[in-house]
N, C-alpha and C positions, 0 to 999 in steps of 0.2 A: 023808383025812377032810374031810367036807363042812364049810365054815365058814358061819357065819350071819351074815348082814348086813341082812335084812329082818325087821321087827317083827313081820310076819305069821307069821314061823317059831316065834314064841313062843305062838301059839294054843293049842297042845295043853297048856302048862303052866297056861294060865288056865282050860279048859274042866275040868281035874281039880279045881280047886277052886269051880267056878261050874255046879255040874248045873243044865242047862237053858238056859245061855247058849251057844248054839252060832251066834249071829249074828255073822259075821266083821267087819261095820261097826261094831258096838257094841264089840268087843274092841279092833279097832284104834285107834277113836277114844280109848279109854282108856289105850292102850299109848302112843300120842302124847303125849296130855297128861302122862303120868307121865315119859315121855322128856323132854319140854321141861321140866318143873319139876325133875327130877332135873339136868341139864345146868346150867340157870340157878343152881341153888343149889350145886353142888358143883364146877363148872368142870372135870369129868372127862373130857370130850370135848375133846381138844386135839390139835395137829399142828403141825410146821414145816412151812410153805409152801414151793414151789419157789422157788428164788432168783430175784429180780428183778433185771434190768439196769438200773443208774442211767441216767436221761436228764438231763444238766446242766439245772439249773434247773425241772425238772419237779417240781410241787407233790404232785399226786396220781397214786397208783398202784393199780391194781386188784388185790385180794386173791384172785385166781383159784383155785379148788379144785374137786374133782370129786364133792363131797357135796351131798345135798339138805338144806343148811343154811345158817345164815347166821353170820356172825363176830360171836360173844357179846362178845369182848373180845380186845385185843390183849395178849400177855403180855409180848413182848418184840420190840425192833427193833434189828437192827445194820445199819450201813453201813459195808462193808469190815470186819466183824468187830468194830467199834467200837460198843459199847452206847450208844443213844440214852436221855437221859432222858425218862420219859413225858409231862414236860410240853413236849416239842419235836414232839410229833406227836398226831394224834387219830385216831379210827375215824369214817368219814364214810358215813352211809346203811347201815351195817353191811356194806358192801362194798368199800371203798377206805380205803388208808392216806394221810392226808393231814398232810404236814410243815407246821408253821408257818412263816411267812414267812422268819423270821431263821434257819431251820435247814434249808433246802431244799439238798439235796446239789448241788454246783456242779462245774464243770469241772477244778477242781483235784485231783480224785480219782484215784488210781492206777487201772491197770486189772489188778483182781484176777480178773478171769473172762473166759474164752472162752466165747461162747455158739456152739456148731457150728451148721451148716445143718440142715435136716430130714434125720434118720437115713437112711442109704442103703438100708437094708433092714430091716424089722420081722420078719422071718422068722426064727426063732430057730435054724432049720436051718442056714439060711445062716452063721450064727455059729459054730454047733456044728461046722461043716466047718473052720474055721479053728484050727490047732493050733500055729501059728507066728506069730501075729499081730505085726506091730511099727509103731511110731508114734515120732516124735521131738516131745518137748514142751519149749517153752522157759520157764524160770523165771528170772527176774531176769537175762535176757540171757544164761544159759547153757543149753545144750542138754542134754537127757538122751535117750539112745537106750533105749526101752522094747521090749524083744524078748522073744521065746519066750512070747508070750501064748496060752494054750490054754483056747479057750471051749468044748470038748467036753462039759463039765458043767455048762454054764449052762442054766437053765431059763426065764430071760426076761432082757429087757435090763438090769434091775438087776443081774442076776448079772454080766453082761457088764461094766457099768461098774466093779463091784468088782475083777474080774479086771484091768481096766486100772489102776485106783487102785493095787492091790497092785504091779503092775508099776512103775508110776511111782516108788513109795515105794523099791522095790528098786534102780531106777537112780539114784535121788537119795540113797540111803542114809540115809533119815531120813523120819519120819512128815509130811512136808509134802506138800501137794498133794491135791486132792479131784475125783473124777470121779463126776459122778450123771447117771443118766437120767431125764429128765423127759418126761411125756407130753403128750398134746393138750391137757391143761388149760389151758397157757398159749400155746396157738397151734399148735404143732406138735411131733412127736415128735423129741427132739434131747438129744444129750449137753452138759453143760456141765463144763469143768475150771476150777477156780478154787483159790486159795491165800488164806490167813488174813492173810499179810502179804508184801510184795515185788510182782512183777508177772508176768503170763502174757503170751504172745503166741500166733500162730496155729500150728497144727499144721504139721508138715512130714512128709516121706515117712520111713518106718521104713528103717533101715540095712540090714536084711536080712529074710528070709521074706515073708509076706503083709502088704502095706501096708494098714493100715487108716485112715489119715489122710484120704483123699479121698472122693469123692461115693458111692462104693459102700458105705462104712461110716460112719466117724465124721462126715465131710464138714465137717471144720474147718479147711480151707486157707485162705490170705488170698483175699479177694473172696467168701467165702462165710459164714465165721464172723465174728463180731462181738466186738471188745474192749468192756469197761466195767468200772465198779466195780459191786459188788452189794450188794443189800438182801436180808437174812434176817429173815422176819417169823414169830414164834411166835404161834399164837392158839388161843382157846378157842371152840369151836362151841355153837350151839343149833340144834336140828332145826327146820326150817320148820313152821309151824302147819298148813299147808295139804297137806304133803306126803302123796302117796299111800300109800306103805308105807315108805320110807326106804331108805338105802343107807350105813348107819352101818358103821364099821370093824369087822372081824371081831373084833379084840382086844377092842374095847370092848363088843361084844354078849356075847362069852364072859365077860367079868370083871364085867359089871353087868347082863346080862340078867335074872337072878334078882331083882334090885331093882326093874326095870322091870315085871317081872310082879306083884311084890308091890304096887307102887304101883297099877297098874290093876285088881288083885283088891280091893284096899282100897276103892277109889272105887265099883266096882260091887256089890260085896257090900252096901255101904252104903246103896245107892238102895232107898227103901221100895216096897213093893208090887210086886215083881217075883219070878219063879221062883227068882230066884238070890240073893235078899235072905236075909243070914245075918249078924247081929250079931257071933257069936264069930269068924267067918271075916275079917271087916272088920277087927276089932281085932286079930287075930293078923297079919294081912297088913301092916296099918298099922306095927305095931311091927317086922317085918322089913324094911319100906322105910325107917323112920327109922334103923335100925342100919345099913343099907346107906350112906344118906346121909352118916351119921357117919363111916363107915369111909373113903368116898370123900373126904371134906373132910380127913380127918387125912392120907390119903397125899398129896393135893395139897399141903399143908403141907410135906411131908417131901420130895417129889420135886423141887420148883422152888424152886431157889435161885440167887441172883443177887449178883454183885459189885457193887462200886461202879459206879454208872451216869454215863456220860461225856455231859456237856452239850457238842454240836459247834456 
């Protein structure tokens, strides 16, 4: 099933309501304005960013992402899984996380994350050919032999990371340890292995089967991988005002696309002396848009809950 990520994909739903308005530039401008207003008001476009390695005493961190958008608001910041109070950091230029001087992460933090080197192969067929993958992962100075990794059913590298993570948890016999694939958004395509408490170390060769620890696959051996504390940032996005079309997430467009259409139709139908002017259509569309905004704001209140914040 094709997934909608571009605002232009919503044109047909607009022209049904606006006979005579077949100018794509006018439709796109209205959609852009509706999307921007909707996101600012509801905070409905959110995501957790790729994990960021801590650099001791570094104050500013770039909030890299893959969207044509700015960070509208930071929802939450965790350093080595400890949540920071909002008064300890700020959003700078809508692109960077800045820690306030007394709360900058320092060199005393444990290494909870291994950032592997550039992945050895991004060709999924190469991974699918491995049905007996193996790697040894160290957590809290204890080594865990992760074996019998079957990647034949994987469709992308995120699936590969999930298979490795499941294998790690089987070897550990607990739901501890995370494996994520991070794309070139943060510089290169690579895997990260991390925990929420304890420490991790470099990968070592698998005990049996196809070794995936080295440069051909995960690329997380000593000398290539990098150990650090980690920063987890959850953010709210706002579309760029001048974006050509948009690359909004498919889940967001599927959930809220009708609301964006209603907002755009309400604006255009209310314009005087145009072939598509229609007060009744404008009023109906505005009611639909406002209902969607109310629903999104209610969902936002329910879905995002946070415990007591830690001031570090």
